[in-house]
C-alpha positions, 0 to 999 in steps of 0.5 A: 188025597191024590197028592199025598195019599192021606185018608179023610172021613169027609169031603170037606175035610179032604177039600180043606187039606188039598188047599195045602197042596194047591196053595189056595188061600181064600180067607183074607184078613180085612185088616192087613190083607194076609191070606189063609187056607183055613177059616180057623187060621184067619180067626186066630190071626185076627186076634193079633189085630184085636188083642183078644186072648181067650185061652188061659193057663190054669197054672199061672193064669196067663192068657194066649190068643190061640190054643196052640200057644197055650199048649206049648206054654203048658209044657213049660209047667209040666217040664215036657220036652217032646222034640228030640234031636237025633244027632245029640239026644238033646230035647226041647219043649218047642219044635222051633227050638229043635229046628234052630238047635239042629242048625248048630249040627248042620251049620245052616244060617238061613237069615242073612242081614240085608245090610252087612250080609252076616247070617244067623241060625235064628230070625230073632238073632237077625232082628237083634242084630239089625237094630245095631245098624 
């Protein structure tokens, strides 16, 4: 890749990767119009509309719409916490939890309430707050 110098075995893989840099998203959901850079991402997205959940946890039998959600879930059973905070050494099972945790060190609150202006470190906390208005 001329943009980031990563190497790829095939031209099609390189071409697909280059879309990350160009922002080209040729795969559009006919249901809601959202666009994706890779066909696999569109297929996974469409499962939200259909409710299809083809991936099952062998431990608890729970179903998931995409493989990455299943893998993330399976870490709970295994007790794996591969995402470590370099500031305080605390570990997390999900990268999103680490990112939110790191905001406790930086004080960053990137989710402002459009009604009152109060800011939150997690989007989910903003959503709960907005129900109070």
